[in-house]
C-alpha positions as CSV (number, residue, x, y, z in Angstrom):
1,M,89.3,116.7,130.0
2,N,90.6,113.5,131.5
3,N,94.1,111.6,130.4
4,Q,92.6,109.7,127.9
5,D,90.7,112.6,126.3
6,I,93.9,114.7,126.0
7,N,95.7,111.7,124.2
8,L,92.8,111.0,121.8
9,A,93.1,115.0,121.0
10,M,97.3,114.6,120.6
11,L,96.2,111.5,118.5
12,A,94.1,113.7,116.5
13,A,96.4,116.6,115.6
14,A,98.7,113.9,114.6
15,R,96.3,112.6,112.0
16,D,95.6,116.1,111.3
17,A,99.1,117.1,110.1
18,W,99.3,113.9,108.4
19,L,96.2,114.3,106.3
20,A,97.5,118.0,105.4
21,G,100.8,116.1,104.0
22,A,98.7,114.1,101.8
23,T,99.2,116.1,98.6
24,L,103.1,116.2,99.3
25,R,103.1,112.1,99.6
26,S,101.4,112.1,96.3
27,T,103.6,114.1,94.6
28,R,106.2,112.5,96.2
29,A,105.2,108.9,94.7
30,R,104.6,110.1,91.0
31,C,108.5,111.9,91.3
32,K,109.4,108.6,92.3
33,R,107.8,106.6,89.7
34,F,109.4,108.9,87.1
35,A,112.9,108.8,88.8
36,F,113.0,104.9,88.6
37,G,111.6,104.6,85.2
38,D,108.0,103.9,85.6
39,Q,106.8,107.0,83.3
40,W,103.6,105.6,81.7
41,S,101.4,105.4,84.3
42,D,100.0,108.6,84.5
43,P,96.1,108.6,84.1
44,L,94.7,110.3,81.3
45,P,91.5,112.5,82.1
46,D,90.4,112.5,78.4
47,C,90.8,108.7,77.9
48,E,88.7,107.5,81.3
49,N,91.7,108.1,83.1
50,R,93.2,104.7,81.7
51,P,97.0,104.8,82.3
52,E,98.7,106.6,79.4
53,G,100.9,103.5,78.5
54,E,97.9,101.4,78.3
55,V,96.1,104.2,76.2
56,A,99.4,104.2,73.6
57,L,99.4,100.5,73.0
58,R,95.7,100.5,72.5
59,T,96.4,103.2,69.5
60,G,98.9,100.6,68.2
61,R,102.3,102.5,69.7
62,R,104.8,100.8,72.0
63,P,105.2,102.8,74.6
64,M,109.0,103.6,75.1
65,T,110.8,105.3,78.0
66,N,114.1,107.3,77.6
67,N,114.7,107.6,81.5
68,L,116.7,111.2,81.6
69,I,115.7,111.9,85.0
70,R,117.5,109.2,86.9
71,Q,120.9,110.1,85.0
72,L,120.2,113.7,86.0
73,V,119.9,112.6,89.6
74,K,123.0,110.2,89.5
75,T,124.9,113.3,88.3
76,V,123.7,115.6,91.0
77,I,124.8,113.1,93.7
78,G,128.2,111.9,91.9
79,R,128.9,116.1,92.1
80,Y,127.8,116.1,95.8
81,R,129.9,113.0,96.7
82,S,133.0,114.7,94.9
83,L,132.8,118.1,96.4
84,A,132.3,116.0,99.8
85,D,135.6,114.3,98.9
86,E,137.6,117.8,98.2
87,K,136.2,119.0,101.2
88,K,136.9,115.9,103.4
89,T,133.4,116.5,104.7
90,Y,133.2,112.9,106.2
91,V,136.8,112.2,107.1
92,A,136.9,111.6,110.8
93,P,138.4,109.0,113.3
94,P,137.6,105.5,113.6
95,G,134.3,105.0,116.3
96,S,133.1,108.4,115.7
97,A,129.8,108.9,115.3
98,V,130.3,110.0,111.4
99,V,131.9,106.6,110.8
100,R,129.2,104.4,113.0
101,N,126.4,106.1,111.0
102,Q,128.1,105.9,107.7
103,L,127.3,109.1,107.1
104,A,128.6,109.6,103.6
105,E,126.1,106.7,102.4
106,L,123.5,108.0,104.6
107,D,123.6,111.4,103.1
108,S,123.7,110.6,100.0
109,R,120.7,108.7,99.9
110,M,119.1,111.4,101.7
111,L,120.3,113.8,98.8
112,E,118.7,111.5,96.1
113,E,115.5,111.9,98.4
114,F,115.7,115.4,98.7
115,L,116.1,115.7,94.6
116,I,113.1,113.3,94.1
117,S,110.5,114.8,96.9
118,G,112.3,117.9,97.9
119,C,112.3,116.5,101.7
120,A,114.9,115.7,103.9
121,V,114.3,114.4,107.0
122,Q,116.6,112.5,109.9
123,R,116.1,111.4,113.3
124,I,118.7,112.0,115.6
125,V,118.8,109.8,119.2
126,A,121.2,108.6,121.4
127,E,120.7,105.2,122.2
128,R,122.0,101.6,122.5
129,R,121.5,99.5,119.5
130,M,122.8,95.9,118.2
131,Q,125.7,97.8,116.4
132,G,126.7,99.8,119.5
133,T,125.7,102.5,122.1
134,G,126.1,106.3,120.7
135,V,124.5,109.0,118.4
136,W,122.4,107.3,115.7
137,V,121.2,109.0,112.5
138,D,118.1,107.5,110.4
139,N,116.8,108.8,107.7
140,V,113.0,109.3,107.8
141,S,110.4,108.5,104.7
142,P,108.3,111.1,103.9
143,E,106.0,108.4,104.0
144,R,106.2,108.1,107.5
145,F,106.9,111.6,108.4
146,F,104.1,114.3,109.3
147,V,104.5,118.1,110.5
148,N,102.6,121.2,111.1
149,D,101.7,123.3,108.1
150,Y,105.0,126.0,108.7
151,R,106.1,128.4,106.7
152,D,109.7,129.6,107.8
153,P,112.2,128.0,105.4
154,R,114.4,127.4,108.5
155,G,111.6,125.7,110.6
156,F,111.5,128.0,113.4
157,D,107.3,127.9,113.6
158,I,107.2,124.2,113.4
159,E,105.1,123.2,116.8
160,L,104.3,119.9,116.1
161,C,106.1,116.9,114.4
162,G,106.6,113.3,114.5
163,M,106.5,109.8,112.5
164,V,104.9,106.4,112.6
165,H,106.8,103.4,113.4
166,D,106.8,99.5,112.7
167,M,107.7,97.6,115.8
168,S,107.7,94.1,116.5
169,P,105.4,92.9,119.0
170,A,108.9,92.2,121.2
171,E,110.2,95.4,120.7
172,T,107.3,97.2,121.4
173,V,106.8,95.3,125.0
174,A,110.3,95.6,125.8
175,R,110.4,99.3,124.8
176,F,107.6,100.7,126.7
177,G,107.3,97.6,128.8
178,G,110.7,98.6,131.2
179,G,110.6,95.1,132.2
180,N,108.1,95.8,134.6
181,P,105.6,92.7,134.3
182,A,102.2,94.8,135.0
183,R,103.1,97.4,132.0
184,C,104.3,95.0,129.6
185,Q,101.0,93.1,130.0
186,R,99.2,96.5,129.6
187,V,101.1,96.9,126.3
188,R,100.0,93.9,125.2
189,R,96.3,94.1,126.2
190,I,96.3,97.6,124.3
191,Y,97.6,95.9,121.1
192,S,95.2,92.5,121.5
193,S,92.1,95.0,121.5
194,A,89.7,95.1,118.6
195,D,89.6,99.1,119.1
196,A,93.4,99.3,118.7
197,L,92.9,100.4,115.1
198,L,91.0,103.5,114.0
199,P,89.0,102.3,110.8
200,G,89.0,104.7,107.8
201,V,92.3,107.0,107.8
202,V,93.6,106.0,104.5
203,T,95.8,108.4,102.9
204,S,98.6,106.8,101.3
205,A,98.6,103.8,98.9
206,S,101.5,102.5,100.4
207,V,101.8,103.6,104.2
208,D,98.6,104.5,106.2
209,F,98.7,106.5,109.0
210,L,97.4,103.5,111.7
211,T,97.7,100.2,110.0
212,P,101.1,98.8,110.2
213,A,102.9,96.3,108.2
214,P,101.9,92.6,108.5
215,G,103.0,91.1,111.9
216,K,104.1,94.6,113.1
217,W,102.6,96.9,115.7
218,R,101.8,100.6,114.7
219,V,103.3,103.3,117.3
220,V,103.0,106.8,116.6
221,E,105.9,109.4,117.6
222,L,104.6,112.7,118.3
223,W,106.6,116.0,119.4
224,T,104.8,119.2,120.4
225,L,106.2,122.5,121.8
226,D,103.9,122.9,125.2
227,A,103.6,125.8,127.3
228,V,104.5,125.3,131.0
229,E,103.9,127.5,133.8
230,P,106.5,130.1,134.1
231,R,109.5,129.8,136.4
232,R,109.3,132.5,139.4
233,T,112.4,134.3,138.8
234,P,112.5,138.2,139.9
235,R,113.0,139.4,136.5
236,R,109.8,137.5,135.3
237,K,107.6,137.7,138.6
238,G,104.1,139.0,137.7
239,T,104.9,138.9,133.7
240,G,103.1,135.8,133.2
241,T,105.3,134.9,130.1
242,P,105.2,131.1,129.6
243,D,107.8,128.8,129.0
244,F,108.2,126.3,126.3
245,V,109.4,123.0,126.3
246,W,108.9,120.1,123.6
247,Q,107.2,117.2,124.9
248,C,107.5,113.7,123.6
249,R,104.3,111.2,123.5
250,W,104.3,107.8,122.1
251,L,100.7,106.7,121.3
252,A,99.0,103.2,120.3
253,P,96.5,103.4,117.4
254,D,93.5,103.5,120.1
255,G,95.0,106.8,121.6
256,S,96.7,104.7,124.8
257,L,99.7,106.9,125.9
258,L,102.8,104.2,125.9
259,A,105.5,106.7,127.1
260,S,105.6,110.6,128.0
261,Y,108.5,112.9,128.5
262,A,110.1,116.3,127.8
263,S,113.0,116.4,125.3
264,P,115.6,114.5,127.1
265,F,118.6,116.3,124.4
266,A,120.7,119.1,125.6
267,H,119.6,120.7,122.4
268,G,116.1,121.0,124.3
269,G,114.3,120.2,120.9
270,H,112.8,117.2,119.1
271,P,115.4,114.8,117.3
272,F,114.2,115.6,113.8
273,A,116.5,117.7,111.3
274,I,114.1,119.0,108.6
275,K,114.5,120.4,105.6
276,H,111.9,121.0,102.7
277,Y,112.9,122.7,99.5
278,P,112.0,125.4,98.3
279,L,109.5,126.0,101.0
280,I,107.5,128.7,99.0
281,D,104.0,129.5,101.4
282,G,104.3,126.4,102.5
283,E,104.6,124.4,99.5
284,V,107.4,122.1,98.2
285,H,108.2,121.7,94.3
286,S,111.0,119.4,93.9
287,F,113.9,119.3,91.4
288,V,112.7,116.5,89.8
289,G,108.8,117.4,90.1
290,D,110.3,120.5,87.4
291,L,111.3,118.1,84.8
292,L,108.1,115.4,84.7
293,G,106.6,117.3,81.8
294,Q,109.9,117.2,79.7
295,Q,110.5,113.6,80.2
296,R,106.8,112.9,79.1
297,C,107.1,114.8,76.0
298,I,110.8,113.0,75.2
299,N,109.4,109.7,75.9
300,R,106.3,110.5,73.5
301,L,108.6,111.9,70.8
302,I,110.5,108.8,70.9
303,T,107.4,106.6,70.8
304,I,106.0,108.4,68.0
305,I,109.5,108.1,65.9
306,D,109.1,104.2,66.4
307,H,105.6,104.0,65.7
308,I,106.8,106.0,62.2
309,M,109.7,103.9,61.7
310,S,107.8,100.5,62.4
311,C,105.2,101.6,59.8
312,S,107.4,103.3,57.0
313,A,108.5,101.4,53.9
314,K,111.8,99.9,54.2
315,G,113.1,98.5,51.0
316,V,109.8,97.4,50.0
317,L,109.7,96.3,45.9
318,L,107.1,97.6,43.9
319,F,107.1,94.8,41.3
320,P,104.5,95.4,37.9
321,V,102.2,92.3,37.6
322,D,102.8,92.9,33.7
323,Q,106.3,92.7,34.1
324,L,106.4,89.2,35.8
325,P,108.1,86.8,33.0
326,A,106.5,83.8,32.3
327,G,107.8,80.4,34.6
328,I,109.5,82.9,37.2
329,S,107.0,82.8,40.2
330,W,106.8,85.6,43.2
331,E,109.0,83.6,45.5
332,N,111.5,83.4,42.9
333,V,111.6,87.3,42.6
334,A,111.6,87.7,46.8
335,D,114.8,85.3,46.7
336,A,116.6,87.1,43.9
337,W,115.7,90.7,45.6
338,A,117.0,89.4,49.0
339,A,120.4,87.9,47.3
340,A,123.3,89.9,47.1
341,D,124.0,88.9,43.5
342,G,120.5,88.1,42.0
343,V,119.0,88.5,39.2
344,I,115.5,89.5,38.5
345,P,114.4,89.0,34.5
346,V,111.9,91.9,33.3
347,N,110.3,92.2,29.8
348,G,111.8,95.7,29.2
349,H,109.0,97.5,28.1
350,G,106.2,99.5,30.7
351,Q,107.0,100.7,34.2
352,L,109.9,98.9,35.5
353,P,110.2,97.7,39.4
354,Q,111.2,99.9,41.7
355,Q,112.3,99.9,45.7
356,M,110.6,102.0,48.3
357,V,112.3,103.4,51.4
358,T,110.5,105.9,53.2
359,N,112.8,107.8,55.9
360,G,111.8,111.7,55.4
361,A,108.4,111.3,57.7
362,A,110.2,111.4,61.2
363,N,112.4,114.4,60.5
364,G,110.0,117.0,62.0
365,A,109.7,114.5,64.9
366,Y,113.4,114.5,65.1
367,Q,114.0,118.2,65.3
368,L,111.4,118.3,68.2
369,L,113.2,115.6,70.0
370,S,116.7,117.4,69.8
371,L,115.1,120.4,70.9
372,Q,113.3,119.0,74.0
373,M,116.7,117.4,74.6
374,K,118.0,120.7,74.9
375,L,115.3,122.1,76.9
376,F,115.6,119.1,79.7
377,E,119.6,120.2,79.9
378,D,118.4,124.0,80.4
379,I,115.8,123.2,82.9
380,S,117.3,121.0,85.0
381,G,120.6,123.3,84.9
382,V,122.8,120.1,84.3
383,G,124.5,120.3,81.0
384,Q,127.0,118.1,79.4
385,A,130.1,119.7,81.3
386,L,128.4,118.3,84.6
387,S,127.5,115.1,83.3
388,G,130.7,114.5,82.0
389,R,130.0,114.6,78.0
390,A,131.8,117.4,77.0
391,D,135.0,117.1,74.9
392,T,137.6,117.8,77.3
393,A,140.3,117.0,74.9
394,A,138.9,119.6,72.3
395,R,138.1,122.2,74.4
396,G,141.3,122.0,77.1
397,E,140.9,120.8,80.9
398,G,141.1,124.6,82.0
399,L,138.2,125.6,80.1
400,Y,136.4,122.1,80.8
401,E,136.7,123.0,84.7
402,A,135.5,126.4,84.0
403,Q,132.4,125.1,82.6
404,V,132.2,122.6,85.2
405,R,132.1,125.5,87.6
406,N,129.9,127.4,85.9
407,A,127.2,124.8,85.6
408,T,127.4,123.8,89.4
409,I,126.2,127.5,90.0
410,A,122.8,126.2,88.7
411,L,122.8,123.3,91.4
412,Y,124.4,125.8,94.1
413,D,121.2,127.4,95.9
414,L,120.0,123.1,96.2
415,L,123.2,121.9,97.3
416,L,123.7,124.8,99.8
417,S,120.3,123.7,101.3
418,F,120.8,120.5,101.4
419,E,124.3,121.6,103.5
420,A,122.5,123.9,105.7
421,F,120.0,120.5,106.6
422,T,123.1,118.7,106.9
423,G,124.4,121.6,109.1
424,Q,121.3,121.5,111.6
425,R,121.8,117.6,111.5
426,D,125.3,117.9,113.0
427,E,124.3,120.2,115.7
428,K,121.6,118.1,117.1
429,M,124.6,115.2,116.9
430,K,126.9,117.3,119.2
431,N,123.8,118.2,121.5
432,C,122.0,114.7,121.6
């Protein structure tokens, strides 16, 4: 194979890894919609795949949203930041990488992503930027990241990973031209070619593997664990045991190689800190994903209760026609009924006027809603104590603190997994 064939094969391998993550990206998009309030857009197969909200409107119900998921996510993030403050996790001297990268804020947003999608990915590099020279950490969206199908929760079986970048033409030429006129011209020629985009690789509604944002050029950053010739040492002589090195390739959408080099980092690996939670047989099931069914059920019940209340009789006056005295119009009756001191004359025999108030029709729905709200807390593991809604005065501060600690146990595995991720990131920062 010539070099261009090898580069195309590398691009195809990256694309295959990207395609393999299509389900994860689709699930993440749905969880993100729910987390930020768009909870009526799920298509209903029994109704020609129309959005659930549209079907509700067609049946005369007004879709209502009580976004419990958002409050839940904010509660967990708040608990994490509170624990971090207690441990002084992000206390560092001015000018340090922790302060320069604003890691407290960056990790809080990463935890938010971790709760929503079950994915935490950060890219750690040492480079010069407008904000200064040193080690830089960036959150990476799962929409732009790809990795081979790995099963080890520690990521020890990762052999391929990378991400797609959208760069301005000026940045692309400067980064890969290196100030050399011939190389700069080559980069411009690559992206001016009609073959610079490969058609038909659409895997996400918002981010496509090879199509950049308007005014940008797409660059694929690909890291692979490659075997190299074994070093000739007395211990290894004759064994043929291969050595492995992480190799980086920057590829244009047509497969052209923009840059290639072995890992320049002291840790010898790729620049990504990666954590998928929980990783079971390569599958990811996020914290928010477990709550979507409960959230939909709660929204439906609230909508049903609202519909029942809007259709129920509320203070309707049933006035027999034969009880209307001579000289009194129905408008007079209505005005008198609405007045605080109104008087309505009646004949005094036969059926008398009566008021209709129906407020018991939704009692069953209220009870079911209360049950679903309790189940929501049980499934999430975030109860009233952790949310700050417990009655501290009635129970005492000591009991309240004990309840908060007990409530945190349900989230302990998740928070410790995220701490393992930040620990992996910190090691890469030290050895970048």
